[in-house]
C-alpha positions as a printed Julia matrix, in Angstrom:
215×3 Matrix{Float64}:
 150.74  209.11   -92.35
 147.59  209.15   -90.49
 146.08  205.51   -88.2
 142.17  204.36   -88.95
 141.63  202.83   -85.5
 138.26  200.6    -86.01
 136.89  199.24   -82.4
 135.52  196.14   -81.64
 132.32  197.43   -80.77
 132.06  199.76   -84.03
 132.22  195.92   -85.55
 129.94  194.56   -83.63
 127.24  197.46   -84.01
 127.76  197.75   -88.32
 127.04  193.95   -87.84
 123.89  194.27   -85.49
 122.64  196.94   -88.15
 123.2   195.21   -91.06
 121.2   191.82   -89.57
 118.35  194.08   -88.18
 117.62  195.57   -91.91
 117.8   192.12   -93.3
 115.5   190.77   -90.86
 113.27  193.53   -91.94
 112.92  193.16   -95.55
 112.99  188.82   -95.37
 108.89  187.6    -96.63
 107.35  184.35   -95.86
 107.49  182.41   -99.03
 104.08  181.46  -100.83
 101.69  182.94  -103.02
  99.56  185.14   -99.93
 102.98  186.04   -98.39
 103.46  186.02   -94.22
  99.34  186.2    -92.28
  99.19  189.19   -90.31
  99.81  188.88   -86.92
  97.14  187.76   -84.24
  97.24  191.93   -82.81
  96.96  193.46   -86.1
  93.98  191.47   -87.03
  90.65  193.28   -87.94
  87.57  192.82   -85.87
  85.24  190.82   -88.02
  82.18  191.48   -89.82
  78.92  191.24   -87.89
  76.25  191.24   -90.48
  75.96  189.95   -93.47
  75.93  192.14   -96.59
  73.09  192.76   -98.07
  73.19  192.46  -102.14
  72.98  195.81  -103.83
  71.1   193.82  -107.42
  69.91  191.0   -107.71
  71.24  187.35  -106.69
  70.08  183.62  -107.22
  70.25  181.0   -104.78
  69.82  177.36  -105.66
  68.74  174.94  -102.3
  66.09  173.61  -100.46
  62.51  175.76   -99.64
  60.88  174.67   -96.78
  58.23  175.49   -94.3
  57.18  175.0    -91.32
  53.91  176.15   -89.57
  54.46  179.41   -87.67
  57.64  180.3    -89.03
  57.38  180.88   -93.09
  59.23  179.52   -96.07
  63.71  179.64   -96.09
  65.66  178.61   -98.53
  67.78  176.43   -96.95
  71.15  177.42   -99.31
  73.6   175.0    -96.54
  73.44  171.57   -95.3
  69.67  169.68   -95.5
  69.48  167.22   -92.76
  67.7   163.44   -94.26
  64.85  163.08   -92.71
  61.01  162.83   -93.27
  60.34  165.59   -93.51
  63.95  167.64   -94.49
  65.31  169.82   -91.72
  67.0   173.11   -92.2
  67.65  176.56   -91.1
  67.71  179.08   -94.26
  67.37  182.76   -95.45
  63.37  183.5    -94.57
  61.45  184.05   -98.06
  59.18  187.15   -98.57
  56.85  187.01  -101.55
  57.41  183.33  -101.98
  53.72  181.92  -103.37
  53.52  177.98  -103.42
  51.01  178.03  -106.25
  53.64  179.65  -108.6
  56.4   177.43  -107.66
  56.0   174.55  -108.79
  57.1   170.5   -108.32
  56.69  170.36  -104.3
  56.11  167.89  -101.71
  54.24  167.69   -98.32
  53.92  165.69   -94.92
  51.01  163.6    -95.2
  48.16  164.16   -93.21
  47.96  162.98   -89.49
  52.33  163.07   -89.16
  51.52  165.96   -86.76
  53.27  169.01   -88.46
  52.63  169.94   -91.53
  55.48  170.76   -93.19
  55.81  172.03   -97.11
  59.29  171.78   -99.46
  60.75  171.66  -102.6
  64.17  172.54  -104.22
  64.4   175.5   -106.26
  66.48  178.05  -107.71
  64.86  181.89  -106.35
  66.04  184.98  -107.4
  65.07  188.06  -105.77
  66.9   191.09  -103.86
  68.41  190.54  -100.52
  68.88  193.03   -97.69
  70.95  191.05   -95.36
  68.05  189.38   -93.65
  65.35  188.68   -95.89
  65.18  187.92   -99.74
  62.43  188.97  -101.3
  61.43  187.15  -104.3
  60.74  188.01  -107.76
  60.7   184.59  -109.52
  61.76  180.85  -108.74
  62.33  177.65  -111.02
  62.19  174.42  -109.31
  65.83  172.36  -109.57
  64.5   170.18  -111.98
  63.8   172.45  -114.37
  66.79  174.86  -113.71
  69.88  174.83  -116.49
  72.79  175.36  -113.63
  76.05  177.59  -115.0
  78.83  177.78  -112.51
  80.06  181.14  -112.69
  83.39  181.9   -113.77
  85.78  181.3   -110.82
  89.28  184.11  -110.54
  92.4   181.97  -110.26
  92.91  181.07  -106.88
  95.97  182.78  -104.96
  97.99  180.08  -103.34
  97.48  179.91   -99.44
 100.35  181.57   -97.63
 102.74  179.16   -95.34
 101.14  178.7    -92.19
 102.38  176.21   -89.2
  99.72  174.07   -87.41
  98.84  176.58   -85.14
  98.01  179.07   -86.97
  96.24  177.11   -89.58
  94.19  176.17   -86.34
  93.24  180.01   -85.68
  92.11  180.47   -89.22
  89.43  177.81   -88.71
  88.54  178.78   -85.88
  88.57  182.42   -87.01
  86.18  181.84   -89.53
  83.52  180.84   -87.65
  82.94  184.02   -86.75
  81.75  185.24   -89.99
  78.17  185.89   -90.09
  76.24  183.92   -92.44
  78.61  180.9    -92.32
  77.05  177.76   -93.86
  80.47  175.0    -94.17
  83.87  175.73   -93.45
  86.29  173.06   -94.45
  90.35  173.01   -94.48
  91.89  171.39   -97.66
  94.45  169.13   -96.84
  97.49  169.97   -94.42
  98.44  173.04   -96.39
  95.44  174.98   -96.89
  93.05  177.2    -97.74
  89.95  177.02   -95.24
  87.34  176.71   -97.75
  84.32  178.86   -96.81
  80.19  179.06   -98.15
  78.61  182.22   -96.55
  74.66  183.29   -97.15
  76.28  186.41   -99.02
  79.2   188.44   -99.58
  79.69  191.05  -101.66
  83.64  191.01  -100.86
  83.96  192.73   -97.41
  84.25  189.28   -96.24
  86.83  187.85   -98.12
  88.09  191.1    -97.57
  88.06  190.91   -93.91
  89.62  186.79   -94.45
  92.52  188.18   -96.35
  93.58  190.7    -94.26
  92.88  188.77   -90.85
  94.54  185.82   -91.97
  96.71  186.6    -95.33
  95.88  186.41   -98.83
  95.05  182.93  -100.29
  94.28  181.5    -96.71
  90.61  181.78   -96.8
  88.3   181.37  -100.17
  85.01  182.73   -99.44
  81.98  181.67  -101.94
  78.91  183.17  -101.73
  75.67  181.18  -102.32
  73.13  184.3   -103.3
  75.18  185.22  -106.19
C-alpha cells in the first residue's frame, strides 16, 4: 500500500494560492464598481470639445466695451450691471436680440445685457450665432436624461480626490458633491461625451455626472 505524504509547506502554499485567487476576483459593491487607482487614471482633456452640429445655450448675454458679447452659462454676480465670464459670441446682433438692458449714461461703463436662448455653432472656443430668442419668450424643455448610475463606494479621501480632479476639466462652470456618498455633479460649457468618458475612467462609472450647458 502506498503512503501519500502531505507536508505543511504544501498545505500553506495551497491556501495562499486560493486566497490570492479569491482576492483577485473580488469587486467593490455599488453601481459603478471600484474606482481606478490614481496611478492608472488617464490625464484629463485640455480643451473644450467642439460641437459637431448646432447647439443651444441659455443664459445671460453681456457686452462690456472692448471685450465683445459673451454668453454666460454659469453663475452671474448680482450687481448693477451684472458681471460674468462667458463664451465669446460671433455674429451677435443686439438689434435683433430683442429685450435687453443697458447701464445708464454717466455710470462710468456702458454695459449691455439680457437673458436669451442662443443657438449656433461652437468650435470649442467661440459660438457663432444663428438665432436667439429672449428668455421671456423661450419655451424651455428639459432634454430627457439617461438613468443615472449608482456612484461607487468611495472613502471620504477618495471623494475629496474626485472633487479636486474635476476642477481640471476644461470649460468647468460649477461642481458640487451630492451628499456624503456622491456623485459629484459637474456643469461644463460643452461636452460631446469626451469629458464624461474621462471622468468615468478616472474615478469610476457613476462618480461624476457631467452636464453640458451647450446642447
